matplotlib code that plots the C-alpha trace (Angstrom):
import matplotlib.pyplot as plt

x = [16.1, 13.1, 13.4, 11.0, 10.5, 9.2, 7.8, 7.0, 5.6, 3.3, 5.4, 7.5, 10.4, 9.8, 11.9, 12.1, 14.0, 15.0, 15.6, 17.4, 19.7, 19.6, 20.9, 19.0, 19.4, 17.8, 16.9, 15.3, 13.4, 12.5, 9.5, 5.9, 5.8, 8.6, 7.0, 4.9, 7.7, 10.6, 9.5, 9.5, 13.0, 14.3, 12.8, 14.4, 17.8, 17.5, 16.7, 19.5, 22.0, 21.0, 21.1, 17.4, 14.1, 10.7, 9.6, 12.6, 10.7, 8.3, 6.1, 5.8, 5.5, 4.3, 3.5, -0.3, -0.6, -1.8, -0.1, -0.2, -3.3, -1.3, 1.6, -0.4, -2.6, 0.5, 1.9, -1.2, -1.5, 2.2, 2.0, -1.2, 0.3, 3.5, 1.9, -0.7, 2.0, 4.4, 1.6, 3.0, 1.2, 1.5, 2.2, 0.6, 2.5, 1.2, 3.5, 3.3, 4.5, 7.5, 8.4, 8.3, 10.5, 13.1, 13.1, 13.7, 17.3, 17.6, 15.3, 14.3, 11.4, 9.4, 6.1, 6.3, 3.7, 4.4, 3.1, 3.0, 1.9, -1.6, -1.8, -4.8, -3.6, -4.0, -1.7, -1.9, -0.7, -0.6, 0.8, 3.1, 4.7, 7.9, 8.6, 11.1, 11.6, 7.9, 5.5, 2.1, -0.3, -1.8, -3.9, -4.9, -3.9, -6.0, -6.4, -6.6, -5.4, -1.7, -2.5, -4.6, -1.9, 0.8, -1.4, -1.9, 1.8, 2.6, 0.4, 1.3, 4.6, 8.3, 9.3, 7.7, 8.5, 8.0, 7.8, 7.8, 7.0, 6.7, 8.7, 9.2, 6.8, 8.2, 7.4, 8.6, 8.3, 9.8, 9.5, 12.5, 12.1, 13.2, 12.7, 12.0, 10.2, 8.4, 10.9, 10.9, 13.8, 11.6, 8.6, 10.7, 11.8, 8.2, 6.9, 9.4, 8.0, 4.4, 5.5, 7.1, 3.8, 1.8, 0.1, 0.6, -2.6, -3.7, -2.9, -6.5, -6.1, -3.7, -5.9, -4.8, -5.3, -6.5, -8.4, -9.6, -11.9, -11.1, -7.6, -7.6, -9.1, -11.4, -10.3, -12.6, -11.2, -7.7, -8.6, -10.2, -7.0, -5.0, -7.5, -9.0]
y = [84.2, 84.9, 87.7, 87.7, 90.1, 88.4, 89.8, 88.0, 89.8, 87.3, 87.2, 89.6, 88.8, 90.6, 89.9, 90.7, 88.8, 89.3, 86.2, 87.0, 84.9, 82.1, 84.4, 85.6, 89.1, 89.3, 92.0, 91.4, 93.6, 92.8, 94.0, 94.2, 97.9, 98.4, 96.4, 99.1, 101.6, 99.4, 97.1, 99.6, 101.0, 97.4, 96.7, 99.8, 98.8, 95.2, 96.5, 99.0, 96.4, 94.1, 97.1, 96.5, 98.4, 96.9, 96.7, 94.3, 91.7, 89.2, 89.0, 89.8, 86.9, 87.3, 85.3, 85.5, 84.1, 82.7, 84.9, 88.2, 90.2, 93.4, 91.8, 89.9, 92.9, 95.1, 92.7, 92.6, 96.4, 96.8, 94.0, 95.4, 98.9, 97.7, 95.3, 97.8, 100.5, 98.2, 96.2, 92.9, 89.7, 88.3, 84.9, 84.2, 81.7, 80.2, 81.2, 77.6, 76.2, 78.6, 77.1, 73.6, 74.8, 76.1, 72.8, 70.7, 71.7, 69.5, 66.7, 65.4, 63.2, 63.6, 64.6, 68.1, 69.5, 73.2, 75.0, 78.8, 80.6, 82.2, 83.6, 83.2, 79.7, 78.5, 77.8, 77.8, 74.6, 72.5, 69.2, 69.1, 66.1, 66.2, 63.4, 63.4, 67.2, 67.9, 69.3, 68.0, 69.8, 67.0, 69.2, 72.8, 75.5, 75.2, 77.0, 74.9, 74.4, 73.5, 70.0, 69.3, 70.2, 68.3, 65.2, 65.3, 65.7, 62.8, 60.5, 61.8, 63.7, 62.7, 66.3, 68.9, 72.5, 75.0, 78.8, 81.7, 81.4, 77.6, 74.9, 71.3, 68.8, 66.7, 63.5, 63.9, 60.1, 59.6, 63.2, 65.4, 68.9, 71.9, 75.5, 77.8, 81.0, 82.0, 83.9, 85.7, 83.6, 80.5, 82.4, 83.3, 79.7, 78.4, 81.2, 80.5, 77.0, 78.4, 81.0, 78.4, 76.5, 79.6, 80.1, 83.9, 85.9, 89.5, 92.1, 92.3, 88.7, 89.7, 88.5, 87.5, 84.1, 84.9, 81.8, 83.9, 86.9, 87.7, 89.1, 89.4, 87.8, 89.7, 90.3, 87.5, 85.1, 85.9, 85.3, 82.0, 80.8, 81.7, 80.0, 77.0]
z = [79.2, 81.3, 83.8, 86.8, 89.7, 92.9, 96.1, 99.4, 102.5, 104.1, 107.4, 109.3, 107.0, 103.7, 100.6, 97.0, 94.3, 90.7, 88.6, 85.4, 83.2, 85.9, 88.6, 91.7, 93.2, 96.6, 99.2, 102.6, 105.1, 108.7, 110.5, 109.2, 109.7, 107.2, 104.4, 102.8, 103.0, 102.1, 99.3, 96.5, 97.2, 97.5, 94.1, 92.6, 94.1, 92.7, 89.2, 89.3, 90.5, 87.6, 85.1, 84.3, 84.4, 85.3, 81.6, 81.1, 83.2, 81.6, 84.7, 88.4, 90.9, 94.5, 97.6, 97.7, 101.2, 103.5, 106.0, 107.9, 106.8, 106.3, 104.6, 102.0, 101.3, 100.9, 98.3, 96.3, 96.2, 95.1, 92.5, 90.9, 90.7, 89.2, 86.8, 85.5, 85.1, 83.1, 81.4, 82.8, 83.8, 87.3, 88.9, 92.3, 94.4, 97.7, 100.6, 102.0, 98.7, 98.8, 102.2, 100.7, 97.8, 100.3, 102.2, 99.1, 99.2, 102.3, 101.3, 97.9, 96.8, 100.0, 101.5, 103.0, 105.4, 105.8, 108.8, 109.4, 112.5, 112.0, 115.6, 117.8, 118.6, 115.0, 112.0, 108.2, 106.7, 103.5, 102.2, 99.1, 97.5, 95.5, 93.1, 90.2, 90.6, 90.2, 92.8, 93.6, 96.0, 98.1, 100.3, 99.9, 102.4, 105.6, 108.9, 112.0, 115.6, 115.8, 117.1, 114.1, 111.6, 113.5, 113.8, 110.0, 109.5, 111.8, 109.6, 106.1, 106.1, 105.9, 106.3, 108.6, 107.6, 110.3, 109.9, 112.2, 115.9, 115.9, 117.7, 116.8, 118.5, 121.3, 119.4, 115.8, 115.0, 111.5, 110.4, 109.6, 110.9, 108.8, 109.7, 106.7, 106.0, 102.8, 100.7, 97.4, 96.1, 96.2, 94.9, 91.9, 91.3, 91.5, 89.3, 86.6, 86.3, 86.1, 83.6, 81.4, 81.6, 80.6, 84.0, 84.2, 84.7, 84.4, 87.0, 88.3, 89.5, 92.3, 95.1, 98.6, 100.2, 103.7, 105.0, 107.8, 108.1, 111.7, 112.4, 116.2, 119.3, 121.6, 125.2, 126.4, 123.9, 124.9, 128.6, 127.7, 126.0, 129.1, 131.4, 129.6]

ax = plt.figure().add_subplot(projection="3d")
ax.plot(x, y, z, "-o")
ax.set_aspect("equal")
plt.show()
């Protein structure tokens, strides 16, 4: 049986998961400031609970973003260090795809548009289609204004998956609204499929998906948002 370690820290909810013998062991951490200090102890606790060591894993999966700059960067650093040390391959998983995977438990064979707060009045979003238990990425992760993402979802999605800091639109038309955050449990599930299909890569490929170079608004830009 394949054993995978998974890490997801792209939002304020950090999580780690160990998938072994079809069973998931999970630990969660809240607060971005705790991610860098808490992830490694959580991993050690998971491995100890399962009676395993890191070298018993076949690969390390991680949420590669898009998401919080610090969180995604933290994950990449941790994954590279662990993978190099244990000589393991890695499996990058898009955080938005992990949201869709979480939502599939409530809706099967659907078009999911997943939206995650990017701050500065923008969101990250992507479109995923589930048919016959298989995923298709219809649109790549994008960064845009909230209205742009919701307008696309209204035209193309049967399910709108909303992450942190977002509220359902007033007019949902035919869409079902599901609130889900990226989580290591779903990162592990998606990574298992990729591992089975031979999509694991070397540790130096642990690269973040940012979509944005700028991580904060200037004072003037913040004032303009408040007083359009």
